[in-house]
C-alpha positions in Angstrom: -13.2 1.4 23.2 -16.9 1.0 22.9 -16.4 -2.1 20.8 -14.0 -3.5 23.4 -16.5 -2.8 26.2 -19.2 -4.6 24.2 -17.0 -7.6 23.6 -15.5 -7.7 27.0 -12.0 -7.1 25.7 -9.3 -5.2 27.6 -6.9 -3.2 25.3 -3.2 -3.4 25.6 -1.2 -0.7 27.3 0.6 2.0 25.3 3.9 0.8 24.0 7.3 2.2 25.2 9.0 5.0 23.4 11.6 2.7 21.9 9.0 0.3 20.5 7.1 3.2 19.1 10.2 4.8 17.5 11.1 1.6 15.6 7.5 0.9 14.6 6.8 4.3 13.2 10.1 4.5 11.3 9.5 1.1 9.7 5.8 1.7 8.9 6.0 5.3 7.6 9.4 5.4 5.8 10.4 1.7 5.6 13.7 2.6 7.3 15.3 1.9 10.6 16.3 4.8 12.9 20.0 5.3 13.4 21.5 4.6 16.8 21.8 8.4 17.4 18.1 9.0 16.4 17.0 6.2 18.8 19.1 7.5 21.7 17.9 11.1 21.2 14.2 10.1 21.0 14.3 7.8 24.0 16.0 10.5 26.2 13.7 13.2 25.0 11.2 14.2 27.8 9.0 16.4 25.6 5.3 15.3 26.0 4.4 15.8 22.3 7.5 14.1 20.9 5.6 11.2 19.3 3.4 13.6 17.3 6.4 15.7 16.2 8.3 12.5 15.1 5.3 11.5 13.0 5.2 14.9 11.3 8.9 14.7 10.7 8.8 11.3 9.1 5.9 12.3 6.8 8.1 15.0 5.4 11.2 12.9 4.8 12.3 11.8 1.3 12.0 8.1 2.3 8.2 8.5 2.8 7.5 9.2 -0.8 9.9 6.4 -1.9 8.4 3.8 0.4 4.7 4.6 -0.3 5.5 4.7 -4.0 6.7 1.1 -3.6 3.3 0.2 -2.0 1.4 1.8 -4.8 3.5 0.0 -7.4 2.3 -3.3 -5.9 -1.4 -2.2 -6.3 -0.9 -0.8 -9.8 1.2 -3.7 -11.1 4.3 -1.8 -12.1 6.3 -4.4 -13.9 8.3 -4.6 -17.1 7.9 -8.2 -18.1 5.4 -11.1 -18.2 2.5 -11.1 -17.7 2.1 -7.3 -17.3 4.6 -6.3 -20.0 4.7 -2.5 -19.4 8.4 -2.5 -20.6 11.2 -0.6 -18.9 10.6 2.7 -20.5 7.0 2.8 -19.4 7.9 1.5 -15.9 10.3 4.3 -15.5 7.7 6.9 -16.5 4.8 5.3 -14.6 6.7 4.9 -11.3 8.1 8.4 -11.4 4.5 9.7 -11.9 3.3 7.7 -8.9 6.3 9.0 -6.9 5.5 12.6 -7.8 1.8 12.1 -6.8 2.9 10.8 -3.4 5.6 13.4 -2.9 3.3 16.3 -3.7 0.5 14.7 -1.7 -2.0 14.7 -4.6 -5.5 14.3 -3.2 -6.6 10.7 -3.6 -9.7 11.5 -5.7 -7.6 13.5 -8.2 -5.1 10.6 -8.2 -7.9 8.2 -9.1 -9.3 10.5 -11.7 -5.9 11.0 -13.4 -5.5 7.3 -13.8 -9.0 6.5 -14.8 -9.3 9.2 -17.5 -5.8 9.0 -18.9 -5.1 8.8 -22.6 -1.9 8.9 -24.7 1.4 7.2 -25.1 2.5 4.7 -22.5 6.0 6.3 -22.7 5.0 10.0 -22.6 1.7 10.0 -20.7 2.7 7.9 -17.6 -0.8 7.5 -16.0 -2.1 5.7 -19.1 -0.1 2.7 -18.0 -3.0 2.0 -15.7 -4.7 0.6 -18.7 -1.7 -1.3 -20.0 -0.9 -3.1 -16.7 -3.3 -6.0 -17.3 -2.9 -8.9 -19.7 -6.7 -8.7 -20.3 -7.4 -5.5 -22.1 -11.1 -6.3 -22.7 -13.8 -4.2 -20.9 -14.1 -7.0 -18.4 -10.4 -7.2 -17.7 -10.1 -3.4 -17.3 -13.2 -3.2 -15.1 -11.5 -5.8 -12.8 -8.4 -3.7 -12.2 -10.5 -0.5 -11.7 -12.8 -2.0 -9.1 -9.9 -3.7 -7.4 -7.8 -0.5 -7.2 -10.5 2.0 -6.2 -13.2 -0.1 -4.5 -11.0 -2.8 -3.0 -13.4 -5.3 -4.6 -13.1 -8.3 -6.8 -15.4 -7.9 -9.8 -15.4 -11.6 -10.6 -17.3 -12.1 -7.4 -20.1 -9.6 -8.2 -23.5 -10.6 -9.4 -23.6 -10.9 -13.2 -25.9 -7.9 -13.8 -23.8 -5.5 -11.7 -20.6 -6.8 -13.3 -21.9 -6.3 -16.8 -23.0 -2.8 -16.0 -19.6 -1.7 -14.7 -17.9 -3.3 -17.7 -19.8 -0.9 -20.0 -17.9 2.0 -18.5 -14.7 0.6 -20.1 -16.1 -0.4 -23.4 -14.8 2.6 -25.4 -11.1 2.2 -24.7 -8.9 1.5 -27.7 -5.2 0.7 -28.2 -2.9 1.3 -31.2 0.8 0.8 -31.9 3.2 3.6 -33.0 6.5 3.5 -35.0 8.5 3.4 -31.7 9.4 0.0 -30.4 6.8 -1.1 -27.8 5.2 2.3 -27.5 1.4 2.1 -27.5 -1.4 4.7 -27.5 -4.4 4.3 -25.2 -7.4 6.4 -26.1 -11.1 7.0 -25.7 -12.6 6.0 -29.0 -15.3 8.6 -29.9 -16.3 6.6 -33.0 -18.5 4.4 -30.7 -21.4 6.8 -30.7 -24.3 5.2 -28.8 -25.7 6.9 -25.8 -25.1 4.8 -22.7 -26.9 4.4 -19.4 -25.1 2.5 -16.6 -26.8 1.2 -13.5 -24.2 1.5 -10.7 -24.2 -0.8 -7.7 -26.0 1.8 -5.5 -28.6 2.1 -8.3 -27.4 5.5 -9.4 -27.9 5.8 -13.1 -25.1 7.3 -15.1 -26.4 8.7 -18.4 -23.5 9.2 -20.8 -24.2 11.1 -24.0 -22.8 10.0 -27.3 -19.2 11.1 -27.7 -18.6 11.4 -24.0 -16.0 9.3 -22.1 -17.7 6.9 -19.7 -14.5 6.7 -17.6 -15.0 10.3 -16.5 -18.5 9.4 -15.4 -17.0 6.5 -13.3 -14.5 8.9 -11.7 -17.3 11.4 -11.0 -19.3 8.6 -9.3 -16.4 7.6 -7.1 -16.1 11.2 -5.9 -19.9 11.6 -5.6 -22.5 8.9 -4.9 -19.9 6.2 -4.4 -17.5 8.3 -2.2 -18.1 6.4 1.0 -17.2 3.1 -0.6 -14.3 4.7 -2.4 -13.0 6.2 0.8 -13.5 3.1 2.9 -11.5 1.0 0.5 -8.7 3.5 0.6 -8.6 3.9 4.4 -8.9 0.1 4.9 -5.9 -0.4 2.6 -3.9 2.2 4.5 -4.9 0.5 7.8 -3.7 -2.8 6.4 -0.3 -1.2 5.5 0.2 0.1 9.0 -1.2 -2.8 11.0 -0.6 -5.8 8.7 -4.3 -6.5 9.1 -7.3 -4.8 7.5 -10.5 -3.6 9.2 -12.1 -5.5 6.3 -9.8 -8.5 5.8 -8.8 -9.6 3.3 -8.3 -6.0 2.4 -9.0 -6.3 -1.3 -12.1 -8.4 -0.9 -14.9 -5.9 -0.1 -17.9 -8.0 -1.0 -21.6 -7.6 -1.6 -24.8 -9.3 -2.7 -28.2 -8.1 -3.7 -31.2 -8.8 -1.6 -34.7 -8.2 -3.0 -34.7 -4.7 -4.5 -32.0 -3.3 -2.4 -28.2 -3.4 -2.6 -26.2 -4.9 0.2 -22.7 -3.6 -0.5 -19.1 -3.3 0.3 -19.2 -0.1 2.3 -21.0 0.1 5.6 -23.6 2.9 5.3 -22.0 4.0 2.0 -25.3 4.6 0.2 -28.7 5.8 1.4 -32.3 5.6 0.3 -33.3 2.6 -1.8 -29.9 1.0 -1.7 -29.0 0.1 1.9 -25.5 -1.0 2.1 -24.2 -3.7 4.5 -21.0 -5.7 3.9 -22.4 -9.2 4.2 -19.7 -10.9 2.1 -16.7 -9.8 4.2 -17.8 -7.5 7.0 -15.5 -5.1 8.8 -14.3 -6.0 12.3 -15.4 -2.6 13.5 -17.9 -0.9 11.3 -17.9 2.4 13.3 -14.1 2.6 13.0 -14.1 2.1 9.3 -16.9 4.6 8.8 -15.3 7.2 11.0 -11.9 6.9 9.1 -13.7 7.2 5.8 -15.6 10.3 6.9 -12.4 12.0 8.1 -10.6 11.1 4.9 -13.4 12.7 2.9 -13.4 15.7 5.2 -9.7 16.2 4.7 -10.3 16.2 0.9 -8.6 12.9 0.5 -5.3 13.8 2.1 -3.2 10.6 2.6 -0.6 12.2 4.8 -3.4 13.5 7.1 -4.9 10.0 7.2 -1.6 8.4 8.1 -0.9 11.1 10.7 -4.4 10.5 12.3 -3.9 6.7 12.6 -0.3 6.9 13.8 -1.2 9.3 16.5 -4.0 7.1 17.8 -3.8 5.0 21.0 -4.8 2.0 18.8 -1.7 2.3 16.7 0.5 3.0 19.7 -0.6 0.0 21.7 1.9 -2.6 23.0 2.2 -5.8 21.1 1.8 -7.6 24.4 -2.0 -8.2 24.9 -3.7 -7.3 28.2 -6.5 -9.9 27.5 -6.3 -13.6 27.8 -7.8 -14.4 24.4 -4.9 -13.3 22.2 -6.6 -14.2 19.0 -9.6 -12.1 19.7 -7.5 -9.2 21.0 -5.6 -9.2 17.6 -8.7 -9.6 15.6 -10.4 -6.5 17.1 -7.2 -4.4 17.4 -6.9 -4.6 21.2 -3.2 -5.2 20.7 -0.7 -4.1 18.0 -0.3 -7.1 15.7 3.4 -7.9 15.2 4.1 -8.4 11.5 7.3 -9.2 9.5 9.3 -6.6 7.7 8.7 -6.2 4.0 11.4 -7.9 1.9 12.7 -4.6 0.6 12.9 -3.0 4.1 14.8 -6.0 5.5 17.2 -6.0 2.5 17.9 -2.3 3.1 18.4 -2.8 6.9 20.9 -5.6 6.3 22.7 -3.4 3.7 22.8 -0.5 6.2 24.3 -2.7 8.9 26.9 -3.9 6.4 27.8 -0.4 5.2 27.2 -1.3 1.6 24.7 -0.5 -1.0 22.3 -3.1 -2.4 23.0 -4.1 -6.0 20.3 -4.9 -8.5 20.2 -5.1 -12.3 18.2 -6.6 -15.1 19.8 -8.4 -18.0 16.7 -8.1 -20.1 17.9 -6.0 -23.1 14.8 -3.8 -23.4 16.8 -1.8 -22.5 19.4 -3.2 -20.2 18.5 -1.8 -16.8 21.2 -0.7 -14.3 20.2 0.4 -10.8 22.5 3.1 -9.3 24.3 2.0 -6.2 22.9 4.8 -4.1 19.4 3.7 -4.7 17.7 1.9 -1.8 15.8 -1.4 -2.3 12.6 0.5 -1.4 13.2 2.4 -4.6 13.2 -0.7 -6.7 9.9 0.0 -8.5 10.1 -2.5 -11.4 8.6 -5.7 -10.3 10.6 -7.6 -12.9 13.9 -6.8 -11.2 14.2 -9.2 -8.3 16.7 -11.3 -6.4 16.6 -14.6 -4.6 16.5 -12.7 -1.3 13.5 -10.6 -2.2 11.7 -13.7 -3.5 12.5 -15.6 -0.3 11.1 -12.9 1.8 7.8 -12.6 -0.1 8.1 -9.6 -2.4 4.9 -9.1 -4.4 4.9 -10.6 -7.9 2.6 -7.8 -9.1 0.6 -10.0 -11.4 -2.8 -9.3 -10.0 -2.8 -6.1 -7.9 -4.0 -8.0 -4.8 -2.4 -6.9 -1.6 -2.1 -10.5 -0.6 0.4 -11.1 -3.4 3.0 -9.8 -1.0 3.6 -12.5 1.6 4.2 -11.7 5.2 4.5 -15.3 6.3 7.6 -16.5 8.2 9.0 -19.6 6.6 11.7 -22.1 7.3 13.7 -21.0 4.2 13.8 -17.5 5.7 15.1 -18.8 9.0 17.7 -20.9 7.4 18.9 -18.1 5.2 19.3 -15.7 8.1 21.1 -18.4 10.2 23.3 -19.9 7.6 23.8 -17.6 4.6 27.4 -16.5 3.9 25.9 -13.2 2.6 24.5 -12.5 6.1 27.8 -13.7 7.7 29.8 -11.3 5.6 27.5 -8.4 6.3 27.8 -9.0 10.1 31.6 -9.6 10.0 32.5 -6.7 7.8 30.2 -4.0 9.3 32.0 -0.7 9.8 29.8 0.1 12.9 31.5 -2.4 15.2 34.9 -0.9 14.9 33.5 2.6 15.7 31.5 1.3 18.6 34.5 -0.5 20.1 36.8 2.5 19.7 34.2 4.9 21.3 33.4 2.5 24.2 37.1 2.4 25.3 36.7 -1.1 26.8 33.4 -0.4 28.5 31.5 -3.6 27.8 28.1 -2.2 29.0 28.5 0.7 26.5 29.4 -1.7 23.7 26.2 -3.7 24.3 24.1 -0.6 24.6 25.3 0.8 21.3 24.8 -2.5 19.4 21.2 -2.7 20.7 20.6 0.9 19.7 22.0 0.2 16.3 20.1 -3.0 15.5 17.0 -2.9 17.7 16.6 0.8 18.4 16.4 0.3 22.1 18.5 -0.4 25.2 18.9 -4.0 26.4 
């Protein structure tokens, strides 16, 4: 609000209960509310019903399924080219990620588990973090680590800082086993030299001979680098909930050096000699980003608590109708809720729900042949190699780079034409089991019929 006052922006009003209901269902669990759920919530007069709804959604099974899908984009969970994890590893890795989300593993422990993992890609799932890149050199691994946990693109860093970070991943080795496409990833203790790494904030990590530098990096993330680490995480979460990052693009936290100091990705992330200002891609509201990061750290990196805090805010619950004339500025500074398109998987599940049928996916790649059970939702489709023309049309992430922007939220002519003209959509609409039930229950009352169709599809009354 202070930022709005400074910029002369008037924030939008709070959205209606019906709009909030649909928004929070889609954003938190990737699932539409049923007509009964919509009717019950809209008629509920309890003053704290929105907070209760958020708590309930955070504890539903769909929450872990949907947010696992999001993390699978970031961590490049994909069987085939160019990642080549292979189906056995994808199964193990995606289940490990799901378990971390389901049990609400603290984010710092999640990062440490991935960064310090060693073992078989089939039997030690987290080690697939080091296999999910075509470039397994120290440079290639450093790129995926800084992208995942600092939201930053290493290739854009100054050469000195880039080379220093790469040293942390110089003792990783790979070896095959007798099992087809199994691979062991391990810290190689035979590289004995003592190592000193000059981190971007000018913290010096001294790593004795025989010690794993990856653990030192994880320790730095949870210690001197924690503000940058936390800001990248909360910015990504904000992007997932708003479709727009506080720092945007959300995986392009940038920095450059100036004189002796470090001008870096996180605002106020470091103190002392290394003053940190995001000059490359600054946040739209530095105070907001800093506050969220502080709260995330205070909660001991609790992702559910972070989502709960944002979803309960007036900012998240704003109308999508701006109260200020400059619509572009209102959207840029979060003075209005930015409308964004449904994820491809969420839209596919919604259409399947209306049709009363399960989505069907399979992979004919014989490594092994993959069959997806009919009861599985599209939001549970964790292997990026198993796709469909529908998912590709609606912008599903290719998972080749780990960039959030690989998932396209653009609205295209081909999408419009598909929804208007596709016989698949026509059959789903024509054969839906809901219409017969609605017609029978309405007993000829046309107003009731229209109300029930709106509640079913749009979660509101006309």
